[in-house]
N, C-alpha and C positions, 0 to 999 in steps of 0.2 A: 513501464507503461507510460504513454504520453497522456497529457490531460485531455487530448482530443477524444479519448474513449468516453469521457463523461460529459462531453459538450453537446451532443446531439440529442435527438428525440429518444434514443435508447435509454438515456439517463432518466427519462421521465417515467420509467416503469417502476421506480423505486417506491413510490407511495401514491395513494389515490390523489393527493393534492398536487403532486408533481406530474402525474401521468397525463393529465388533461387540464386545460384551462376551464373546461366547462362550457366552452363556446366553440362550436364546430368550425366557424369561420376562422377564429384565432388559431385553432389547432391546424387547420389546413394551410394557413399562411406560414405558420411556424415550420411545417414540414417543407414547404416550398423554399423558405429561407435556408433551411438546413441543406437542401439539395443544391442551392446556389453556392453555399459555402463549401460543400464537398467538391464542387467543380472549380473552386478557386475564385469565384466571383464574390468576394466578401463585401464589396461596395454595394452590389445588388441585394445581398442578404441584409446589410445594415439598413438600406432604404426600406425594404419590405417590413423589417421588424419595427422600424420607427413608425411606419404607418399603422402598425398593429397595436402599438402601445396604448392608444386611447381606448381600445376595446378591452384590454386586460392589463391595467396599470399596476396590478399587484401580483402578477404571476411571475414568480422568481425565474423559471426557465427562460422566459422571454427576455428578461433583463440580462441573464447570463449569456445568452446567445448574442445579444446586441453588444455586450461588452467585448466578447471574443471578436466579433466583426470589426468593432472599432480598433481593437488592438492590431488585428491583421492589416488594417488599412492605415496604420501609422497615426492613430489619434489617441495617444496615451492618456491624456487628461479626461477625455470623454469615456475611455475604457474604465478608468478608475471610478468615475462617477456612476457608470452603469453597474460595475461590479458591486459598488456600495449599495445601490438599490436592490440588486439581487440578494445581497447579504441581509438586507432589511427584511425581506420576505422569505428568505431561506431559513425558516424558524429553527429547524433541527440540524442545520449544517449539512443536509443531504447532498447539496450541489457543490459544496466546497467553495462557495463564493468568498468566504473569509480567507481561505488559503490563497486564492488568486490575489487578493489585496495584499497579503503578506509577501507573496512572490514578487509583486510589483513595488514593494517598499512602502506601501501606503498603510500598512498595519503591522503591528508587532508580530514577529515570527512565533507561532504557537508551539507548545510543547509536543504537539503531534497532530495528525489529521483526525477530524471528528469520526467517531465510530460509525455514525450513520452514513457518512460519506464513503467510508471503506466498505461497509456492508452493501450499500447500494451499488457501488462500483463493481464489486465482484459478483453480486447476484446477477447483474445483467451481462456479465462477462464469462460466467462459468462454462457455458456450453462451447465456447471457442477458446477458452483459456489456454489449454495445452498446445493446441495447434499454433496459436499466435506466439506463445512464449518460446516453444522449441523451434518451430520452423521459421517464424518471423524474426525472433530476437536471439536465436542461438543460445538459449538459456542453459546454463550448466552449473547452477548453484549446488544441487545435491551431490553431484560428482566431485566438486571441489571440496566439499565438507568431508565426504568419505575418504578422499585421497589424503587430506590433511590429517585426519584421525589415524589412518593407516601408517603415515610417516612418523606419527608419534608412538607407533607400536600398539595401538588399541583398535581391535577389529571386532570385538564382541561385547554386547552390552546386556544388562538386565532390563530395567524399565527405562524406556526411551520416551520422552515427551517431544512431540513435533508441534511447535508453536506456529500458528498461522499456516496450518497444514495444506490449505487449498484443496486441490483435487487429489492430492496424495503422491505427488512426484517424489518428495523427499521420503515419505513413508515407504514407497515401493523400493527405493534404493537401500533403505536400512532394515527392511523386513527380515531378511535372512540373518542379519547380525543382531537381532533383538529378541530377547525372551518375551518381552511384553511391549507393545507399541500403542501409545496414546496420541491422538491428534485433536487439536482444537482450532476452530476458525470462526470468525464473526459471521461469515456468509452461509446461510442455510443451504443455498444451492451448491456452494462449493463442497459442503459436507455431504450432500447427496452424491455428488460425483466421486468423492473420496470413498464413501461407503461402497460404491459400486466396484471399486478395485479389490475389496476384500482383504486388504493388507493390515488394517488396524484392529487391535483387540478392543479398543474403546475410542469413540468419537464424541466430542461435545461441541455444541454451537454456543459461542459466546466470546467475550473479550478476553484477551490474554491476561490482563491484570486481575480480573475477577476469577478467572480460572486458576491462576497460580496461587491466589490467596486462599482458595478452597482446598488445594492439594496438601496432603500431609507433609510436614517438614522431613527432609532427608529421605524422600521416597523415590527418587530417580537417580540413575547414575549417568544419564546423558540427556541434556536438553538441547534441542535443535531449533534454529530459526533461520531458514533460508529465504533471503529476499523479503524479509518481514519488516525489518527496522527502517526501511525506506518510508514507512508511514509513521515513524516515531522520530521526534527531534531529540528530546530529553530522554536519555537512556537509563538514567539513574534508578527510577522506580522499577523498571522491568528487570534490570540487572540484579537489584536487591531481591526481587521476588524469585528470580530463577535460582539465585544462590541459596535461598532458604529451602527450596525443594530438593536441592542436590545433596546426596550423601557425601561424607568426607571424601575428598579427592575426586568427586564427580566432575564431569566435564560439561561445559557450555560451549557449543560450536555454532557459529553464526556467520552470516555474510552481511556486508554493509556497502553502501555507496560511499565513496571516499571524497571527503572535502580536503582541500589543500591546507587550510588553516582555520583558526577559530575553534569553536566547539561544534555547532551544527548549523546547517543552513537549509533553506527550502529552495530548490532549483526551479528552472523554467519547466521542467518535466513534472512538477507537482510532487516530487519525491524528495525526501530528506537525505542529507549526506552528513557524515561525521568525520572529524579528523582523527588521525592515529593517536595524537597526544590526548585528545578527549576520551577516546575509548580506553586507553590505558589508565587514565585517572579515574574514570567511573568504575572500571573493573576493580581497581584497587580499593575504592571506597565500598564496594559490595563484598569485599572479602574474597575476591577472585584474583588468581595470579595468571598472567598471560603465558601460555605454553607455546603458542604459535600465533604470529601475526604477519600476514603476507599481503602484498598488493596483488590483486587478481581481479579480473573482470568476470562477472557472472552473466553478462548479457550484452547485446548490441543496443546502441542508441543511435538512430539515424545512420545505421550502417557501420558505425565505429564502436570499438569496445568502450563501454561505460567504465570509468575508473571505480574500482571497488577494493574491498578488503575481505580476506578470509581470516577468521579469528577462532582460536580454541583457547578457552580459559578454564582453569581448574579451581575448584573450591578449596580454599586453603584449610 
């Protein structure tokens, strides 16, 4: 997903404070500026947003949109300043202003995206998620995971946990191979969509870390995470948590966006990527042994295959 999804008025449905400025004139101008940006006229958008600032100087979406317009028109210093102002008023991290600053090298790369940002992003994206992912981005994560497990000779599972289950694409692929299927996702609206598929035995709304901490130890023999860790930088805590809930020899199958070196990085698409060496090191530290690690793309990005990894690790 590109960061553009969260940049327009759609993002303001996340909470009452972000949905509207409280001033009809400001809201109307904001929509006009968004329309100009959507047509590629970022200079006009910037000008209109600048004129609107005096009416709503503490409204975070206004600063975020202005920062984006500045960046699009080749004004990086002004973009950083505007993103900083957005971050100042984006109290709960719902707009991801801090992520933009990290992406531009003006703030330290965080360990992951704020949960409020992820929840808001997918709540406003839920009703068009599958169409955009499958038709627009040629998404194939669940199939890659199923194929990887089949090549390891494992095709049936007892209890399967689907982390970041979304609308249930991965659950639908693994339903027939699972005795019991559990899904968890931060976004209530994604959970509603997943429930409509009727493939899960149990669904929970919440963060992955909190969910795994509540699960009994050694209670699953497969944990899945398809296109989930693009919102995590530091994988050590979630790997350790997944390892704890796996039974001996249980499997942890996941996809990643691949970084060429280093540990992890935040890209211009507002998604995290990790290197192969980092994944191997963190898996080893969590008591997991790599059974399969392959380079494979799970999706398209601007028409080209995004570099990725498919990994299956076993609990030692």
